C-alpha positions as CSV (number, residue, x, y, z in Angstrom):
1,M,-7.2,-24.9,26.0
2,P,-5.1,-24.0,23.0
3,Q,-2.1,-21.9,23.7
4,I,-2.2,-18.4,22.2
5,P,1.1,-17.2,20.7
6,T,2.5,-14.2,22.5
7,S,4.7,-12.9,19.7
8,M,4.5,-12.4,16.0
9,G,7.1,-13.5,13.5
10,D,8.6,-11.3,10.8
11,K,6.0,-12.3,8.2
12,E,3.1,-11.5,10.5
13,I,4.6,-8.2,11.5
14,L,5.2,-7.2,7.9
15,T,1.8,-8.4,6.8
16,D,0.1,-6.4,9.5
17,S,2.3,-3.3,8.7
18,L,1.4,-3.5,5.0
19,S,-2.3,-3.8,5.8
20,S,-2.0,-0.8,8.1
21,Q,-0.2,1.2,5.4
22,K,-2.9,0.4,2.9
23,M,-5.6,1.8,5.3
24,I,-3.5,4.9,6.1
25,T,-3.1,5.7,2.4
26,E,-6.8,5.3,1.8
27,T,-7.5,7.7,4.6
28,Y,-5.0,10.3,3.5
29,N,-6.4,10.0,-0.1
30,T,-9.8,10.8,1.2
31,F,-8.5,13.8,3.1
32,C,-6.8,15.1,-0.1
33,N,-10.0,14.6,-2.1
34,E,-12.2,16.4,0.4
35,C,-9.9,19.2,1.5
36,A,-11.0,22.8,0.8
37,S,-7.8,24.5,1.8
38,P,-5.1,24.5,-1.0
39,Q,-2.2,24.6,1.5
40,L,-3.7,21.9,3.7
41,R,-4.4,19.8,0.7
42,Q,-0.8,20.1,-0.4
43,D,0.3,19.1,3.1
44,F,-1.9,16.0,2.9
45,F,-0.5,15.2,-0.6
46,N,3.0,15.3,0.9
47,I,2.1,13.0,3.7
48,L,0.2,10.7,1.3
49,K,3.4,10.4,-0.8
50,E,5.5,9.6,2.2
51,E,2.9,6.9,3.3
52,H,2.9,5.4,-0.2
53,D,6.7,5.2,-0.1
54,I,6.5,3.4,3.3
55,Q,3.9,1.0,1.8
56,A,6.2,0.3,-1.3
57,D,9.1,-0.4,1.0
58,L,7.1,-2.9,3.0
59,F,5.7,-4.5,-0.2
60,Y,9.2,-4.9,-1.7
61,E,10.6,-6.3,1.5
62,M,7.8,-8.9,1.6
63,Q,8.2,-9.7,-2.1
64,S,12.0,-10.1,-1.7
65,R,11.4,-12.7,1.1
66,G,8.8,-14.6,-1.1
67,W,5.9,-13.6,1.2
68,Y,4.0,-11.5,-1.4
69,Q,4.1,-12.8,-4.8
70,T,2.6,-11.2,-7.9
71,K,2.5,-12.5,-11.4
72,P,3.9,-10.4,-14.2
73,A,1.3,-8.7,-16.4
74,Q,1.1,-10.2,-19.9
75,P,1.8,-7.7,-22.7
76,Q,-1.6,-8.3,-24.3
77,D,-3.3,-7.5,-20.9
78,V,-1.3,-4.3,-20.5
79,S,-2.2,-3.3,-24.1
80,A,-5.9,-4.1,-23.5
81,A,-6.0,-2.1,-20.2
82,N,-4.2,0.8,-22.0
83,S,-6.8,0.8,-24.8
84,K,-9.7,0.6,-22.4
85,F,-8.7,3.7,-20.4
86,K,-7.6,6.0,-23.3
């Protein structure tokens, strides 16, 4: 029978944390979109921003370790997207 690892390494922990943060921000975004109370909506917006900040921190940490690589956008692609959504 194969042995199941009992602990996760840094990469797996950060990957799991980033995935969790993505789900959390999706949920708070839905709460903000569907909230009828202006004060409660503002509270959800504040929480959503905090969760996005956590998500960004995790992303940058993974990126700095070479575990989440993105390719730079080409100027013509940025220009095309900008034109498309104006």
